[in-house]
C-alpha positions as CSV (number, residue, x, y, z in Angstrom):
1,M,-29.1,22.5,12.2
2,S,-29.5,26.0,10.5
3,I,-30.2,25.9,6.7
4,F,-26.9,27.9,6.5
5,T,-25.3,24.9,7.9
6,D,-26.3,22.1,7.0
7,H,-25.1,21.4,3.9
8,P,-21.5,22.6,4.9
9,H,-21.6,20.5,7.8
10,S,-22.7,17.7,5.7
11,I,-19.2,17.6,4.1
12,G,-16.7,18.4,6.7
13,E,-16.6,22.1,6.9
14,S,-17.7,25.0,9.0
15,Y,-20.3,27.9,7.5
16,F,-16.9,30.1,6.4
17,E,-14.6,27.5,5.4
18,H,-17.6,26.6,2.9
19,F,-18.2,30.2,1.9
20,V,-14.3,30.9,1.3
21,S,-13.9,27.3,-0.8
22,A,-17.3,28.2,-3.0
23,S,-16.2,32.3,-3.1
24,R,-12.8,31.1,-4.8
25,F,-14.7,28.1,-7.0
26,G,-16.9,30.8,-8.2
27,A,-13.8,33.4,-8.8
28,R,-12.5,30.5,-11.0
29,L,-15.3,30.0,-12.7
30,I,-16.1,33.6,-13.7
31,G,-12.1,34.3,-14.8
32,A,-12.6,30.9,-17.0
33,G,-15.8,32.3,-18.5
34,L,-14.2,35.6,-19.3
35,A,-11.2,34.2,-20.9
36,C,-13.7,32.0,-23.0
37,I,-15.5,35.0,-24.1
38,V,-12.3,37.0,-24.7
39,H,-11.4,33.7,-27.0
40,G,-14.8,34.3,-28.7
41,V,-13.9,37.4,-30.0
42,F,-10.0,37.3,-30.6
43,P,-9.8,33.3,-31.4
44,F,-6.0,33.2,-31.5
45,W,-6.1,34.5,-27.3
46,C,-6.8,32.0,-24.7
47,K,-7.1,28.9,-26.7
48,T,-6.7,26.4,-24.0
49,T,-8.0,28.8,-20.6
50,G,-11.4,27.7,-20.2
51,S,-10.7,24.1,-20.7
52,K,-7.6,24.1,-18.4
53,A,-9.9,25.7,-16.1
54,V,-12.5,23.2,-16.4
55,K,-9.8,20.4,-15.9
56,Q,-8.9,22.1,-12.8
57,L,-11.8,22.8,-11.2
58,S,-13.1,19.2,-11.6
59,A,-9.8,17.7,-10.0
60,D,-10.0,19.9,-7.1
61,M,-13.6,18.8,-6.6
62,I,-12.3,15.0,-6.5
63,H,-9.7,15.6,-4.4
64,G,-12.1,17.5,-2.1
65,R,-13.9,14.0,-1.7
66,E,-10.6,12.2,-0.8
67,K,-10.8,13.8,2.9
68,F,-13.5,11.1,3.7
69,G,-12.7,7.8,4.5
70,P,-14.0,4.5,3.3
71,G,-17.6,4.4,4.5
72,D,-17.8,8.0,5.9
73,R,-21.5,8.7,5.1
74,R,-20.2,12.2,4.1
75,Q,-18.4,10.9,1.2
76,G,-21.4,10.2,-0.7
77,E,-23.1,13.5,0.3
78,Q,-20.2,15.2,-1.4
79,R,-21.0,13.4,-4.9
80,D,-23.8,15.8,-5.1
81,W,-22.4,19.2,-6.1
82,C,-24.9,22.1,-6.5
83,I,-23.1,25.4,-7.0
């Protein structure tokens, strides 16, 4: 195995699938962060954008774990998210 494929394979993804998923996740985090900065400057804008994004990203992570059945060793590895 390669350092580029060990983790993706451990969670049931190819390198490309993992790249796309991580990139989307990161882009959503950046968008939420920008909304928080806007809210800091203009408190009347983006009041719930950041918290909604965090809730949705958390739900997406948990949903991603469901692709592994009970007892599948990868299900346990999936719980350690390192972004």
